[in-house]
Structure formats: C-alpha cells, structure tokens
BADO-549765 format. One record per atom (N, C-alpha, C): residue in three letters; x negated, y negated, z. Coordinates in steps of 0.05 Angstrom, whole numbers, padded with zeros to 5 digits, always signed. Each point is the difference from the previous one (the first is absolute). Example, Ala and Ser with C-alpha at 12.3 -4.5 7.8 and 13.67 -1.06 7.14 Angstrom:
2
ALA-00264+00114+00156/ALA+00018-00024+00000/ALA-00018-00024+00000/SER+00007-00021-00014/SER-00016-00024+00001/SER+00015-00022+00014/
END
This chain:
222
MET-00865+00857+00143/MET-00020-00014+00015/MET-00025-00003-00017/LYS-00008-00024-00005/LYS-00024-00005-00017/LYS-00025+00001+00017/VAL-00017+00020-00006/VAL-00025+00003+00015/VAL-00023-00013-00015/TRP+00004-00005-00026/TRP-00020-00014-00017/TRP+00015-00016-00020/GLU-00004-00026+00000/GLU+00012-00018-00019/GLU-00021-00019-00011/LEU-00007+00004-00025/LEU-00021-00016-00012/LEU+00011-00019-00021/ASP-00004-00026+00005/ASP+00007-00020-00020/ASP-00026-00008-00014/GLY-00001+00007-00026/GLY-00025-00004-00014/GLY-00004-00027-00012/ALA+00018-00019+00005/ALA-00002-00027-00011/ALA-00025-00014+00012/ASN-00017-00010-00018/ASN-00025-00013+00008/ASN-00017+00017+00018/PHE+00000+00026-00006/PHE-00014+00019+00017/PHE-00014+00021-00017/GLU-00024+00007+00006/GLU-00015+00020-00015/GLU-00005+00024+00018/LEU+00010+00024-00009/LEU-00002+00024+00016/LEU-00022+00019-00011/HIS-00018+00009+00017/HIS-00019+00020-00007/HIS+00004+00024+00019/ALA+00018+00018-00008/ALA+00008+00022+00018/ALA-00003+00027-00014/ASP-00018+00003-00019/ASP-00002+00025-00014/ASP-00014+00022+00016/SER-00008-00005+00025/SER-00009+00021+00018/SER+00017+00001+00025/SER+00024-00012-00001/SER+00017-00002+00023/SER+00015+00025+00006/VAL+00009+00003+00025/VAL+00019+00021+00009/VAL+00022-00014+00016/LEU+00024+00001-00010/LEU+00023-00010+00015/LEU+00015+00024+00012/LEU+00006-00001+00026/LEU+00013+00023+00014/LEU+00023-00011+00016/SER+00024+00011-00004/SER+00023-00007+00017/SER+00011+00026+00012/LEU+00008-00002+00026/LEU+00008+00023+00015/LEU+00030+00001+00006/SER+00013-00023+00000/SER+00027-00002+00010/SER+00020+00006-00023/ASP+00025+00006+00008/ASP+00022+00003-00020/ASP+00007-00028-00010/TYR+00011-00001-00024/TYR+00010-00025-00013/TYR-00023-00020-00005/ALA-00024+00009-00001/ALA-00023-00018-00005/ALA+00000-00008-00029/GLU-00004-00026-00006/GLU-00001-00009-00027/GLU-00026-00015-00005/ILE-00013+00007-00022/ILE-00024-00014-00010/ILE+00008-00016-00025/THR-00004-00026+00001/THR+00010-00017-00021/THR-00023-00018-00011/SER-00002-00002-00026/SER-00019-00018-00013/SER+00015-00017-00020/ARG-00007-00026-00002/ARG+00015-00018-00018/ARG-00018-00024-00008/ASN+00010-00014-00020/ASN-00013-00025-00009/ASN-00029+00003-00009/ALA-00005+00020-00018/ALA-00027+00003-00010/ALA+00003+00014-00027/ASP-00020-00004-00018/ASP+00000+00013-00025/ASP-00008+00030+00003/ARG-00019+00005+00018/ARG-00010+00027+00003/ARG-00014+00003+00027/LEU+00008+00020+00015/LEU-00012+00005+00026/LEU-00010+00029+00000/VAL-00025+00004+00009/VAL-00012+00026+00000/VAL-00005+00010+00028/TYR+00013+00022+00006/TYR-00003+00014+00026/TYR-00015+00026-00005/ASN-00007+00013+00022/ASN-00012+00027-00002/ASN+00021+00021+00008/ASN+00001+00007+00026/ASN+00018+00020+00009/ASN+00021-00011+00019/VAL+00025+00010-00003/VAL+00022-00007+00018/VAL+00012+00025+00011/HIS+00004+00001+00026/HIS+00012+00024+00013/HIS+00023-00010+00018/GLN+00024+00010-00006/GLN+00023-00007+00017/GLN+00011+00026+00012/ASN+00001+00001+00026/ASN+00007+00025+00014/ASN+00029+00002+00009/GLY+00014-00023+00002/GLY+00027+00000+00011/GLY+00021+00005-00022/ALA+00024+00007+00010/ALA+00023+00003-00018/ALA+00010-00027-00010/PHE+00012+00000-00023/PHE+00011-00024-00013/PHE-00021-00022-00005/SER-00025+00009-00003/SER-00021-00019-00006/SER+00002-00010-00029/LYS-00011-00024-00005/LYS+00004-00012-00026/LYS-00024-00016-00008/ILE-00008+00002-00026/ILE-00019-00018-00012/ILE+00015-00017-00020/THR+00000-00026+00003/THR+00014-00018-00019/THR-00021-00017-00014/ASN-00001+00003-00026/ASN-00019-00016-00016/ASN+00014-00022-00015/ASP-00001-00024+00011/ASP+00011-00023-00014/ASP-00022-00014-00016/ALA-00024+00011+00002/ALA-00023-00007-00017/ALA-00010+00027-00012/TYR-00014-00002-00022/TYR-00011+00025-00012/TYR-00023+00010+00018/CYS+00001+00025+00009/CYS-00020+00011+00018/CYS-00012+00025-00011/VAL-00025+00005+00008/VAL-00015+00024-00008/VAL-00008+00015+00025/TYR+00006+00026+00000/TYR-00006+00017+00024/TYR-00016+00024-00010/ASN-00017+00010+00018/ASN-00014+00025-00005/ASN+00017+00023+00009/LEU+00004+00003+00027/LEU+00016+00021+00011/LEU+00022-00011+00018/VAL+00025+00009-00004/VAL+00022-00008+00016/VAL+00013+00025+00011/THR+00003+00002+00027/THR+00013+00023+00012/THR+00024-00009+00017/HIS+00021+00015-00001/HIS+00024-00004+00017/HIS+00006+00026+00014/LEU+00001+00000+00026/LEU+00006+00025+00015/LEU+00029+00002+00008/GLY+00014-00023+00004/GLY+00027+00000+00010/GLY+00021+00003-00022/ALA+00024+00008+00009/ALA+00023+00003-00018/ALA+00009-00027-00011/MET+00011+00001-00024/MET+00013-00023-00013/MET-00019-00024-00002/SER-00024+00005-00007/SER-00020-00021-00005/SER+00001-00008-00029/THR-00007-00025-00006/THR+00003-00010-00027/THR-00023-00019-00008/ILE-00004-00001-00026/ILE-00018-00020-00013/ILE+00017-00015-00020/PHE+00000-00027+00002/PHE+00015-00017-00018/PHE-00019-00020-00013/GLY+00005-00006-00025/GLY-00014-00021-00014/GLY-00024+00010-00016/PRO-00009-00016-00019/PRO-00021+00008-00019/PRO-00027+00004+00013/CYS-00013+00022-00006/CYS-00027+00005+00011/CYS-00013+00023-00016/THR-00026+00003+00004/THR-00015+00022-00010/THR-00009+00017+00024/ILE+00005+00026-00001/ILE-00009+00018+00022/ILE-00015+00023-00012/ASP-00023+00005+00012/ASP-00015+00024-00009/ASP+00015+00025+00010/THR+00005+00002+00026/THR+00014+00023+00011/THR+00020-00008+00021/SER+00025+00008-00004/SER+00021-00004+00020/SER+00008+00027+00011/ILE+00001+00003+00026/ILE+00009+00025+00013/ILE+00022-00006+00019/MET+00024+00012-00004/MET+00023-00004+00017/MET+00007+00027+00012/TYR+00000+00001+00027/TYR+00006+00025+00014/TYR+00028+00002+00010/GLY+00014-00022+00003/GLY+00026-00001+00013/GLY+00023+00004-00019/TYR+00023+00008+00012/TYR+00025+00004-00014/TYR+00010-00026-00013/ALA+00010+00003-00024/ALA+00014-00022-00015/ALA-00018-00025-00002/SER-00025+00004-00006/SER-00018-00023-00004/SER-00003-00004-00030/GLY-00005-00026-00008/GLY+00000-00006-00029/GLY-00016-00024-00007/ILE-00006-00001-00026/ILE-00015-00022-00012/ILE+00018-00013-00021/TYR+00003-00026+00002/TYR+00020-00014-00016/TYR-00014-00022-00018/THR+00015-00009-00019/THR-00007-00021-00020/THR-00020+00010-00021/ASN-00022-00014-00004/ASN-00017+00006-00023/ASN-00030+00000+00008/ASP-00010+00023+00006/ASP-00028+00003+00009/ASP-00016+00017-00019/THR-00026-00002+00002/THR-00018+00018-00014/THR-00014+00018+00021/ILE+00005+00026-00002/ILE-00010+00018+00020/ILE-00014+00024-00013/LYS-00024+00005+00010/LYS-00015+00023-00010/LYS+00012+00026+00010/THR+00003+00002+00027/THR+00011+00024+00012/THR+00021-00007+00020/ALA+00024+00011-00003/ALA+00021-00003+00020/ALA+00007+00027+00011/ILE-00002+00003+00027/ILE+00005+00026+00013/ILE+00023-00004+00020/PHE+00020+00017-00002/PHE+00023+00000+00018/PHE+00001+00027+00014/TYR-00004+00000+00027/TYR+00002+00025+00015/TYR+00028+00003+00012/GLY+00014-00022+00005/GLY+00027+00001+00012/GLY+00022+00005-00020/ASP+00023+00009+00011/ASP+00023+00004-00016/ASP+00011-00026-00012/GLN+00011+00001-00024/GLN+00012-00023-00014/GLN-00020-00022-00005/GLY-00024+00007-00009/GLY-00019-00020-00008/GLY+00009-00013-00026/LEU-00006-00026-00004/LEU+00012-00016-00021/LEU-00020-00018-00014/LEU+00000+00001-00027/LEU-00013-00021-00016/LEU+00023-00013-00015/LYS+00005-00026+00004/LYS+00023-00013-00012/LYS-00009-00027-00011/GLY+00005-00005-00025/GLY-00008-00025-00013/GLY-00012+00004-00027/ASN-00022-00014-00005/ASN-00014+00001-00025/ASN-00030+00004+00005/HIS-00006+00020+00015/HIS-00028+00006+00007/HIS-00015+00013-00023/VAL-00026-00002+00001/VAL-00018+00015-00017/VAL-00016+00018+00019/VAL+00003+00026-00003/VAL-00012+00019+00019/VAL-00015+00021-00015/GLU-00024+00006+00009/GLU-00016+00020-00013/GLU+00009+00028+00008/ILE+00004+00005+00027/ILE+00010+00026+00009/ILE+00016-00004+00025/ALA+00022+00014+00002/ALA+00017-00001+00023/ALA+00005+00028+00010/TYR-00004+00005+00026/TYR+00004+00026+00013/TYR+00024-00003+00019/TYR+00019+00018-00002/TYR+00022+00001+00019/TYR+00000+00028+00013/TYR-00007+00001+00026/TYR-00001+00026+00014/TYR+00026+00009+00011/MET+00019-00019+00003/MET+00028+00007+00006/MET+00017-00014-00022/SER+00026-00002+00004/SER+00017-00011-00021/SER-00008-00029-00006/GLY+00003-00008-00025/GLY-00007-00027-00008/GLY+00012-00008-00026/SER-00002-00026-00006/SER+00012-00010-00025/SER-00017-00022-00012/ILE+00004-00003-00026/ILE-00012-00022-00016/ILE+00024-00014-00013/GLU+00003-00025+00005/GLU+00024-00014-00009/GLU-00007-00026-00014/ASP+00016-00007-00020/ASP+00000-00024-00016/ASP-00019+00003-00024/GLY-00020-00017-00003/GLY-00016+00000-00025/GLY-00030+00004+00004/ASN-00007+00020+00015/ASN-00029+00004+00006/ASN-00014+00014-00023/ARG-00026-00004-00001/ARG-00017+00015-00018/ARG-00020+00016+00016/VAL+00003+00027-00001/VAL-00015+00018+00017/VAL-00014+00020-00018/ASP-00026+00003+00005/ASP-00015+00020-00016/ASP+00007+00028+00009/THR-00001+00006+00026/THR+00006+00027+00010/THR+00016-00003+00026/ALA+00023+00015+00001/ALA+00017+00001+00023/ALA+00003+00029+00009/LEU-00008+00007+00023/LEU+00002+00027+00011/LEU+00019+00001+00023/PHE+00022+00013-00003/PHE+00020+00003+00021/PHE-00001+00029+00011/TYR-00010+00003+00024/TYR-00002+00027+00011/TYR+00026+00009+00014/ASP+00020-00018+00000/ASP+00026+00006+00011/ASP+00020-00010-00021/GLU+00023-00010+00008/GLU+00020-00010-00018/GLU-00010-00027-00013/GLY+00005-00003-00025/GLY-00009-00024-00014/GLY+00023-00013-00016/ILE+00001-00027+00002/ILE+00020-00016-00015/ILE-00014-00020-00017/VAL+00007-00002-00025/VAL-00010-00021-00018/VAL+00025-00014-00011/VAL+00003-00026+00006/VAL+00024-00015-00007/VAL-00008-00026-00013/GLY+00012-00007-00023/GLY-00005-00026-00012/GLY-00011+00003-00028/TYR-00020-00016-00006/TYR-00013+00000-00026/TYR-00030+00002+00003/ASN-00008+00019+00017/ASN-00028+00004+00005/ASN-00015+00014-00023/ARG-00026-00005-00002/ARG-00017+00014-00019/ARG-00020+00016+00016/ILE+00000+00026-00003/ILE-00017+00018+00015/ILE-00015+00018-00020/ASP-00026+00002+00003/ASP-00014+00018-00018/ASP+00004+00029+00008/THR-00005+00007+00025/THR+00003+00028+00009/THR+00013+00001+00027/THR+00020+00017+00002/THR+00012+00005+00027/THR+00005+00029+00004/ILE-00004+00009+00024/ILE+00008+00028+00009/ILE+00017-00003+00024/ILE+00024+00012+00000/ILE+00018-00001+00022/ILE+00005+00029+00010/PHE-00008+00006+00024/PHE+00000+00027+00010/PHE+00027+00009+00011/LYS+00017-00018+00009/LYS+00026+00007+00009/LYS+00021-00015-00017/ASP+00024-00004+00010/ASP+00021-00011-00016/ASP-00008-00027-00013/ALA+00007-00003-00026/ALA-00007-00024-00015/ALA+00025-00014-00009/ASN+00000-00026+00000/ASN+00021-00017-00011/ASN-00013-00021-00017/ILE+00005+00000-00026/ILE-00011-00019-00018/ILE+00023-00015-00014/THR+00002-00026+00006/THR+00024-00015-00008/THR-00008-00027-00012/GLY+00012-00007-00022/GLY-00004-00026-00012/GLY-00012+00002-00028/ARG-00019-00017-00006/ARG-00014+00000-00026/ARG-00030+00003+00004/ASN-00007+00020+00014/ASN-00028+00005+00006/ASN-00014+00013-00024/ILE-00026-00007-00003/ILE-00016+00012-00021/ILE-00023+00015+00014/ILE+00000+00026-00003/ILE-00020+00017+00014/ILE-00014+00018-00021/ARG-00026-00002-00001/ARG-00014+00016-00020/ARG+00002+00030+00007/THR-00008+00007+00024/THR+00000+00028+00008/THR+00014+00003+00027/ALA+00022+00015+00001/ALA+00013+00005+00026/ALA+00002+00030+00004/THR-00007+00009+00024/THR+00002+00028+00007/THR+00017+00002+00025/LEU+00022+00014-00002/LEU+00019+00003+00022/LEU-00002+00029+00010/LYS-00005+00003+00026/LYS-00004+00026+00012/LYS+00025+00011+00013/ASP+00020-00017+00003/ASP+00025+00008+00013/ASP+00024-00011-00016/ASN+00023-00003+00013/ASN+00024-00009-00014/ASN-00004-00029-00009/GLY+00016-00008-00021/GLY-00003-00027-00010/GLY+00027-00011-00010/TRP+00003-00026+00003/TRP+00023-00015-00010/TRP-00010-00023-00018/PHE+00012-00003-00023/PHE-00007-00020-00020/PHE+00024-00017-00006/ASN-00004-00026+00000/ASN+00022-00018-00006/ASN-00011-00025-00014/GLY+00014-00009-00021/GLY-00010-00023-00015/GLY-00012+00007-00026/LYS-00019-00016-00009/LYS-00013+00004-00026/LYS-00030+00001+00004/ASN-00009+00021+00012/ASN-00028+00004+00006/ASN-00015+00012-00024/GLU-00026-00005-00001/GLU-00016+00010-00023/GLU-00025+00014+00010/PHE-00005+00024-00011/PHE-00023+00016+00008/PHE-00015+00009-00025/ASN-00026+00002+00003/ASN-00016+00014-00020/ASN+00000+00030+00005/ASP-00006+00008+00025/ASP+00000+00028+00008/ASP+00015+00002+00026/LEU+00021+00016+00000/LEU+00016+00005+00024/LEU-00001+00030+00006/SER-00011+00007+00023/SER-00002+00029+00008/SER+00018+00005+00023/LEU+00019+00019-00004/LEU+00018+00008+00021/LEU-00007+00028+00009/THR+00011+00008+00023/THR-00009+00025+00013/THR+00021+00022-00001/HIS-00009+00024-00006/HIS+00018+00023-00002/HIS+00016+00003+00026/ALA+00026+00007-00004/ALA+00019+00007+00022/ALA+00007-00024+00017/LYS-00003-00024-00010/LYS+00009-00024+00013/LYS+00023-00013-00016/LYS+00014-00019+00013/LYS+00024-00012-00013/LYS-00007-00029-00008/TYR+00007-00007-00025/TYR-00004-00026-00011/TYR+00026-00011-00011/ILE+00008-00023+00010/ILE+00025-00012-00008/ILE-00005-00026-00015/PHE+00011-00001-00025/PHE-00001-00024-00016/PHE+00027-00013+00001/GLN+00002-00023+00013/GLN+00026-00013+00006/GLN+00014-00010-00025/HIS+00026-00005+00003/HIS+00017-00010-00021/HIS-00011-00025-00012/ASP+00001-00001-00027/ASP-00009-00024-00016/ASP-00030-00005+00003/SER-00016+00019+00008/SER-00028-00004+00002/SER-00014+00010-00025/THR-00022-00013-00007/THR-00016+00009-00023/THR-00029+00003+00009/GLN-00011+00024-00002/GLN-00028+00005+00007/GLN-00015+00006-00025/ALA-00018-00018-00008/ALA-00016+00004-00024/ALA-00026+00013+00006/HIS-00006+00022-00015/HIS-00025+00015+00004/HIS-00016-00002-00026/LYS-00022-00015+00000/LYS-00015-00005-00024/LYS-00017+00024-00009/ARG-00009+00016+00019/ARG-00018+00022-00008/ARG+00012+00027+00007/GLN+00004+00005+00026/GLN+00010+00027+00007/GLN+00015+00000+00026/LEU+00019+00018+00001/LEU+00015+00006+00025/LEU-00005+00029+00007/GLY-00012+00004+00023/GLY-00005+00027+00009/GLY+00020+00007+00021/CYS+00018+00020-00005/CYS+00021+00007+00018/CYS+00009+00028-00004/LYS+00006+00015+00022/LYS+00010+00027-00001/LYS+00024+00002+00018/ARG+00024+00005-00011/ARG+00024+00007+00015/ARG+00009-00023+00018/GLN+00025+00003+00010/GLN+00011-00017+00021/GLN+00001-00029-00007/MET+00003-00008-00025/MET+00003-00028-00007/MET+00029-00006-00003/HIS+00011-00019+00016/HIS+00028-00006-00001/HIS+00004-00028-00012/ARG+00020-00003-00017/ARG+00006-00025-00012/ARG+00028-00008+00007/GLU+00004-00022+00013/GLU+00026-00009+00008/GLU+00012-00018-00021/HIS+00024+00006-00010/HIS+00015-00017-00019/HIS-00016-00005-00025/HIS-00015+00019-00009/HIS-00014-00002-00026/HIS-00018-00024-00003/PRO-00019-00005+00017/PRO-00018-00022-00005/PRO-00019+00007-00023/HIS-00015-00020-00008/HIS-00017+00003-00024/HIS-00029+00007+00010/VAL-00010+00021-00010/VAL-00028+00008+00004/VAL-00013+00000-00027/ARG-00017-00019-00006/ARG-00011-00004-00027/ARG-00029+00009-00001/PHE-00007+00014-00021/PHE-00028+00010-00003/PHE-00013-00014-00024/
END
C-alpha cells in the first residue's frame, strides 16, 4: 500500500525539514523520476514497511519499527535504525550509521557504510564496503565484502572472498572460501572450522589458542 508516491518529473522538492510518518502495515514510500530528492526524517511503524527509491534520495534519519521492513534503491542515509525481525537494506546506498535491533538484520548489495551495529543476529552480504561492523550476537559475512574492522561476539560465519583488515571472534567460527585478513583474533576454548578447499590468508598475525579444527586439510596461509 503506497502511502507516499512522489513523481519528481517537472517538480522541485524542498523537504529537508520534513517528517514522513506511516503507521500501517505494508506501507510503502516511493520516490521516482528525479535526479536527487532531499528528505529529512522518515518513520515507518508497521510491519512489512518499505522505502523504494527509484530516484536518488537523501535522508537524515530513517526508522523502522515493524518486522520485515526494507529499504530498496540508491540513497544516502545519515542514520538508519531497524527494530524489527528480518529487516534489511538492499542495493547500493551510502550510510553513516546502520543500527539493527531485531534478529536477522541484513545489509545486502554494494553499500558504503561507516559503522553497522547488530544487536541480535545479522549479516553483511555481497560486495559492501564497511568501516566498522559490530555483531553483538551471531554474525555472517558472505560474498566479497571489504571490512576494516569487525567484532563478532557469538558464532561467526565468514564465507566467500571477503577482505577484512581486523577481525575479532569472541565465540565459535566457520570459514569457507578464500578470505583475507590482516589481523585475525580468535578466542581461547572456542571451536574454529576451516572448511574443505578454503584458503584463509593472514597478512600480519593470527591470534589463536587451542580448539582450532581444520576439516579436510584446508589452507591457512600466513
């Protein structure tokens, strides 16, 4: 259900002090046919809410309270906060701060993110560039992402061809693919599995004590 549909053709928008609020489930806010549209704050309270950017949009604060809420299409966001289960941001956005409070939070696409917080389980998928990713629960990194610093406090799964400068794993971990680390810190008395035919390159140092398991002799290169 579209609660806001803006066609920017032959239209000039001055909304940099605006507040858009939707309360119902399945509410969709859509912008299209413009080079650049500037909004201020957007708040969507219902489940399955969606922001669809068919034009390039700029937002200050975007909040989603309901489960399975999404943001699609190119935009710049200063702060995105998602509270609901299985909510995610897709395609290619520039985001200063992304905060996920709900389980299974998702960044998927080719985003550029300064810092991402996951307070329950979450994932970063495809080809994102993230300065800092903090997973306070289970964390998944899949694809060919570039991350400067990540800390994963519960089970970690790092799969693909990711390049991570500094990774700190506080609980169990699974590695698959050909990932590359400058510094990889593992935790005493936890289990780490390097899957068959995987190569994990460590350019500077690997910090690990005990309980490292290697399945089918994968390659761990220093």
